C-alpha positions in Angstrom: -3.0 -2.4 -6.3 -0.9 -3.5 -3.3 1.3 -6.6 -2.9 2.5 -8.0 0.2 5.2 -10.3 1.7 5.8 -11.1 5.3 9.0 -13.2 6.7 8.3 -14.5 10.1 10.7 -15.7 12.9 14.1 -14.0 11.4 17.1 -14.2 13.5 18.1 -10.6 13.6 17.1 -8.1 16.3 14.3 -5.8 15.3 16.5 -2.7 16.2 19.0 -3.6 13.6 16.8 -4.4 10.9 15.0 -1.1 11.2 18.1 0.7 10.6 18.0 -1.0 7.0 14.4 -0.8 6.7 14.3 3.3 7.3 16.6 3.6 4.3 14.3 1.9 1.7 10.9 3.0 2.9 9.0 5.1 0.3 11.7 4.3 -2.5 11.0 2.6 -6.0 11.4 -1.1 -5.8 14.5 -1.2 -8.2 16.3 1.6 -6.6 15.7 -0.2 -3.2 16.9 -3.5 -4.3 20.1 -1.9 -5.7 20.6 0.0 -2.5 20.4 -3.3 -0.3 22.4 -5.4 -3.0 25.5 -3.4 -1.8 24.8 -2.7 1.7 27.2 -4.6 4.2 24.5 -5.4 6.8 22.8 -8.7 7.6 19.4 -7.0 7.4 20.1 -5.6 4.0 20.1 -9.2 2.4 17.1 -10.3 4.3 15.2 -7.2 3.7 16.1 -7.6 0.0 14.6 -11.1 0.0 11.2 -10.1 1.2 11.1 -7.1 -1.2 12.0 -9.7 -3.9 9.1 -11.9 -2.7 6.8 -9.1 -2.7 7.6 -8.4 -6.3 7.3 -11.9 -7.3 3.7 -12.1 -5.4 2.7 -8.7 -7.5 3.9 -10.5 -10.6 1.0 -12.9 -10.1 -1.8 -10.4 -10.4 -2.3 -9.4 -14.2 -3.7 -6.1 -12.9 -0.2 -4.7 -11.4 2.4 -3.1 -13.5 5.7 -4.3 -11.9 7.9 -1.7 -13.3 5.9 1.2 -11.4 6.0 -0.4 -7.9 7.1 1.5 -4.9 7.7 0.4 -1.4 4.6 1.8 0.5 5.2 0.5 4.0 7.8 -1.5 5.6 7.5 -2.5 9.2 9.7 -4.8 11.5 7.9 -6.3 14.8 9.5 -8.4 17.3 9.1 -12.3 17.2 9.8 -14.5 19.8 13.0 -14.4 21.9 15.3 -17.7 22.6 16.3 -17.2 26.1 20.0 -18.2 27.1 22.1 -17.9 30.2 25.5 -16.7 30.6 27.4 -17.8 33.6 29.0 -14.8 35.9 31.2 -14.4 38.9 30.3 -15.9 42.2 27.7 -18.2 41.0 25.4 -15.8 39.5 23.9 -15.8 35.7 22.7 -13.4 33.5 19.9 -13.8 30.6 20.8 -13.7 26.8 17.8 -12.7 24.8 18.5 -13.7 21.2 15.8 -11.8 19.3 13.9 -12.5 16.2 11.8 -10.4 13.9 8.8 -10.4 11.7 9.4 -8.6 8.7 6.5 -7.0 6.4 6.8 -5.3 3.0 3.8 -3.7 1.3 4.3 -2.5 -2.3 2.0 -0.5 -4.2 1.7 1.2 -7.9 2.7 4.8 -8.5 
C-alpha cells in the first residue's frame, strides 16, 4: 500500500530542493526524518514537512503499518516563476526568475 503527499508552489528552486531529496530517497521514513531534522538547508525543512504529511496520510489507512514505511519516490518539479527586473548599467535591465517547486513524496511498505 502506498501513501502520497504533495506540496505545491513552494518558494525554493527545484535545483536546491533536489540536492536534499537525493539524500533521503529509498531510506526508511524514521531515518529520513532524523537526517532532515539536523540538516541546515531550507529544503530539508520543507521536505521533512511533506514526508511527515505523507506519514499522516498513511496513518488514515488501517491496512498500512507506519513502522515499515520507506520513501519509494521523491520528485521535485518546477512550479511557476515570479519574474522580476533588476536595473543595470546604461538604462538596461535583466530578468530575475524567482523559482518555485512542487514536491511529491510517495511512501510504501517494506
